[in-house]
N, C-alpha and C positions, 0 to 999 in steps of 0.2 A: 164329523166325524169322531169320536169317540177314540183317545189314546190306549194302545191296549200295553197294561203294564206286565212284565215278567212275577212271578212268585220269587218269594224269599223264603230259605231252607234256616230254621231255628231250631230245630231238636228233632228225633226220631219221630214224634207224632205229631209235628207243628210245622206245618210250609205253609205260608201263607199265601194265598189267592192275591196277584193283581186285583181281579177284579171288584178287592173289598175295599180299593184305597176312594172314597169320597163317599162310601156308605157307610160301612163299621169302622174305618181307620182314616183318621181324617187327613193324613200324608203318607208318602211310601220313604221314611226317612227312620234309621233306623240304629243305633247307637248299642254299640256291642262291647264287651269290657270282661277283659280278665287278663293276667298274666302270663307271661310270653311263655309259652309251650302248652299252654290251657286249651287247645285247639280250638281256636277262633276263625283261624283260615280253613283249617282243614274241615271244619263241621259246618261253616257259615259260607265263606266264600267259595270254595271250590263249587261245591253241590248247586249254591245259586246259579254260579256264572254255568254250570255245566246242562242249567233248564231255561237259560237267556235264548229268545229266539225274537221278541221285538223290540230291546234293549238295546242301546249304545253306547258298553261301557266305558269311561275315563277311570283308569285304575292306575293306583300307587304300588312299587315295590322297592324294597331295599335290599334284593338279593336278584342279583343280574340270571342267574342260572333259572330262577320260577316267574322271572319277568319273562324268559324267551319261550321258557315251556310253556305258559299261558296263551303266546302270540301264536306260536304251532297248533294249540288246541283252536284258538278262536278263528284262525286261518281255512282250518279243515272243515271248521263249523258253517261256512260261506263270507267271514266277515274280511274287508280289506282292513287290515291292523296297520296301523301306525304304530311308530316308537318314539321316544323323546325320551333319549339316554343323558344323563346328564354328568355320569358317572365318566363316561365316554362319550362324548358329545360327536368323534367322529362317526359311531357307529348309530345314531340317529336317522329315522328317515325322513324327519322332519326338524324344525326348528321354532320357535317362538320369539318373536321380535314386539317389543312391549307398545313400539312407538306406531305400528304399523295399523291398530286400532282405536287411537285417540282421535274422539269426536270436537273436544272442549275444552277448555282453560281447567275447569271445574277436572276434565282428564289426566292434564298434563300435572294440575297439582298431588293426586290421589296419586299417580305414577312415583314420582317425585318423593312426596311421603314413605310410600312402601319401600323405593331403595333405600332412602335414609336410616328409615328406623332399623333396616338390618344391622346397621352398625350400632344405630343409639344404644339399643337393648344392653348394648354390653358397658352400659357407661350410665352414672347416675346424673351426669350435667345437662338438661333440657335445653342450654343458652343455644349452645354449638347446634342440635337440633334447630331449633328454632329458625336459625339463620342459614343452615346448609340446606333446607329446602327450598328455603326460595331462591338462593343460587341456582340451584338442581334446575329447579323450575324453568328459571332463565333463559340456562343452554338449553335446554330441550325445545323452548318454544325459538329462539333462533334459530336451533339446525330447521326448524320445520320452516321457518319466513326465509329463511334464506338459501334453501335448495331451490334446483331447477323444478323441482317435480315433489310438492309435498307428499304425495301417498308413495313416494319412493327412498325419501326418504327415513333412516333406521337409527337405532341402538348407538350403530357404530360410527355414525355422522357426530352423533351428541359426544361418542366419547374421544373422538380427533381434537372435537373444539376443546374439551376438560384439558385434554394435554399439553394445549397453548393456554392456558387458563394460571401463567406463572405471576403469581404476583411482584413487582418493585416498587420499593418506596420511592411516593412521588408527592414532597409535601405532607400532607395532615394523610392524604389518603393513597393510595396506591394507582399502578399502569398496570398494563397487559397488552400482550399480542391481540388481545380480540379486542382491541378501544375502538379502532378503525373501523373493524364490521359494525360494531354498536351505535358508533357515530352516524352509520349510513341509516342503519333501522331507526334511530332517533330521527333524520332528517325525511322518514315517511311516516313515522308515526313518534313523536316526542314525547308522548306519555303513550307508550303502548307496555305492555306487560311487562315483556322480555327486558324492555329496556329499563320499566322503573326500577325491577328486581336488579337489574345489575349495577343500574346508577346508585343503592343502596349497599350493596355487598362493595361497589369502588370506592366509597366514600368512609370505609372504617380505616382505622389503624393499621397499620403495613401488619403487626403481629397477630391481631387477631382477624384481620382477612383471610392471614396466610393458614391460621386453625381452622377455619372455616372453609377452607379447600381443603385442608388436610380431613375433615370428615368426610367431607363429598368424595375423596378420592378411597381413603376407607369403607366408605359401603360400594361403591361402584371398583374396587377388588374384590370385594366378598361376592357380589350378588354376577359380577358378567366378566369373570378369571378369563385367560387367555383364550381358551378350547371351548370358551364356550364363544366368544365372539367372532371364532372362527366360523362356528358352526352357524352363525346367524348371519354371514356372508354367504354361506354356502350350502345350505340347505332350504328346500321350501316350509311355507308356512302352511299350518293346518287351515285348510280350508271350510269352515266353520258350516256354511252355506249347506257348501255338499254333503257336511260329516251328519246331522240332524235329519235326511230324505232318504240316507243308503245304511246298509248296514256295514255300519265300521266301527273300529273299535281301536281307543290310543290307548298304549299302556305307557307310564312316567314313572322311568330308574333313577333314584337318588342311593346314597348312599346314608349307611345308618352308623360309619362312624364318623364320616364328613360332613357333617350336619349342616355347612356352610350352602354347601348346594342345594339345601331347602328353601333356602331362600329365595334363589332363581324359578325352583318350581314351584312357590307358593305364588309370586308372578303371575306365572302359566294360570292357575288355579283361578285366582282372581279376575285374570281378562278374561279368559273361556266363560267364566260364569258371568259376568256381565255381555258381552256380548251374546251369548246363548239368551239372556231376559232379553234384552234389545231385539233379538231375533224373532223371538215368540211374540210378542207384542203387537208382531205386523201379522202373526199366523192367525187364521182363522181361529176364534175362539180364544184367540192368546195364547195358543198350544203349540206346542213341537209336534212335527208328523210321527218323531218316532221319542220315547223315551230318553233322556242322557242322565244313564245312569254311573254318578262317582262315585269309586270305590276306595277307600283308603286306607291300606293294610296296616299304616301308624299314622294317624291322627293327628294325634297331637305328640309329634316327636320331638321336635324342637321350635320350631314359630308357626306362629298363627298366619293364619287366611287373613288378610285386612279386608275387613267387611263381611267374613262368613258367615256371621250370627247375624247380621239382618240380611241376607243373600238369602239363607237357609228358609225363613218366612216366605218367601214368595217362588222357591220354588214346585210346591205342589200345581198350582195354579198355571206354570211355566210349563209341565211335564217333565222336570227334573226333579232326581230324588237323589241321597247320597247313603250311604252305607259306611258307619263310622267304626273302624278298630280302635279301640285304647287299652293301655294294660292296668288304668286305672282312672277312678272318679279322681283326684289327685291330680293328677296328669293334666287331664283337661281343664281345673280350675289354675293352674296353674301357665299356663300356656293362654289360655282365654279368657281368665281373670273372671270380671262381671257379664261378659258374653258367652259363660259356659254355661249359664242357666238356661240363655234364651235359645242356646241348642240343645238342650236337653226337651225343655218344652215344646219344640217343633221336630220331635219326633215321635213318633207313633207307637213307636216299636222299640224295646230295652231287654236286652238279655245279659246275666250275667254268667261268665264258666268261672268255677269255683277253683283254687288250686293253689293261692297265695297268701301270706297274710296281710292283707290289703284293711286296715282297719273302717276307714272313708267309703271305699267302697261297699262293703257287709254291713255298716250303720245303713246307706240308701236302700237297699236291698231289704233288709227285713223290716224295717219303717213300708215298704214300699208293699210289701207282701204279708204283713204283719205275722211274722217270722221274728223267733228268737235268735239274735246276734250270734250266737254260739253256733246254731243251726246253720247259719247261713256260714261263718268263717271256715265252719272243720268238715264243710259238705264235703266227700270225695270226687276227686275229679272222674271225668266221665258222665258228670250231671251239668244241667244247664237250669238258670232262674230265669224266665219269661215274662216280660209284662209287655202286655199289649190294649188297643185301645177297644172299649167294645166288648171286652173278653178278661174272665177272671185270670189271676195271674197261673202258670204252671210251673213247678218241677218238678222236669223227666230228664230223659238221658238223652244225652245229645245223637247228633245224627249220625250213625253209622257208616260212614262215607265211604271208607275203604274198602266194605262188602257191597258195595251199591253199583248198579249196573252203570251209571252218568260215570264212576270213576274208574272201570276198568274200558270205558270205552277212550274215556284222558288217558291214560296210558298206554292205550295201545296206539293214537295217532303218535304220544309223545315220543313212544319207542320206534316208531315207523322215521319220525322224522330225526331222529337220532342217528340212526343207519345210514340214510339218507345223507346228512351232513358229515358223514366220518366221523361220528361221535361226538359232535359240537353241536350243541342246540344252541349255543349262541350265536351263528350264523344270523347273517342278514338276512332272514326269510322272510318278513316282511316285504320288499323291494316289490 
């Protein structure tokens, strides 16, 4: 069975067919660059989503009203819509618990590293990072081993263990309330991963052990604030296997102001990528039954998605794609560093919307398109520079979404929902 892919709208005379993937374009990934207010979302995302039939989108939003408006529209199109609202977790229809999809020690290490990195990015001292990761990994492993049913052990159980990890001076090292539990684990496996890493921390001098614990505490408080912990206990998980077989959509809501919320969102993106790639490997031809299309409204807003630069190279064969909106090339390089080049290389489509004085982006566009730097820098709004595999570059008018029929259909749906909900489109329309 050939995977059906939906088109992507780039400009007034440039609507790329999904059938081009694997023939003209090597992949369906797109990098869309342009300063805030230049028309990226309106001219690309909105008309592209309006033309979707075969793809299941996973979309990010920093504005709740826009997110719920899109949720209403997708629901009217026949999609089952899920919402992960990190700004107001109680309004979510699903939750995400990173422990429930772990399959190996390597997964545990990767999760611990991702959580700790959320705090360490604010520090220049790698020592605490190196010590904090294995300590958290040992607690995650211990929670799983100590639970009655490993499949039901969640992050809240790890957090409860951590709350009991209060070091007290004891000779050269420390002692805690968890010593007895780890002793029981040692009796079952004296050199087990959890026991070994806990002993390593346990033997540290009191002040050092306390500082390592404080590093873990800082990371956990950033990624899992109280409202998120409550959501993980009360809301169901996204059923990834069902998601890939049915017409479903997921909308993730974060804050443009409280960037700490992005840490939890990025854990979710990393986890779903891993689950989707693993599931695809077991499907006929190694490909998902429906295309999964990540749509990042602000891809490089605050923190990197761990492993994304590697994962994006695997997307095409699995039936996954990503449309990434950026404000500048510099933004991508700052957040993803050496991974930025890999992400660019795995995008067969690139579009630049002029409107700002972004030297780095203009340099890249002018070089790739063979244009004078000044012609790119001073290009008027309303235009778009497009580069795609298998075609010559284009400098054309952007797509006139506001006068398109699909936009009128979109507005009609939103207005209907607005009136049905008594003027509040932020109702829980997806339940």
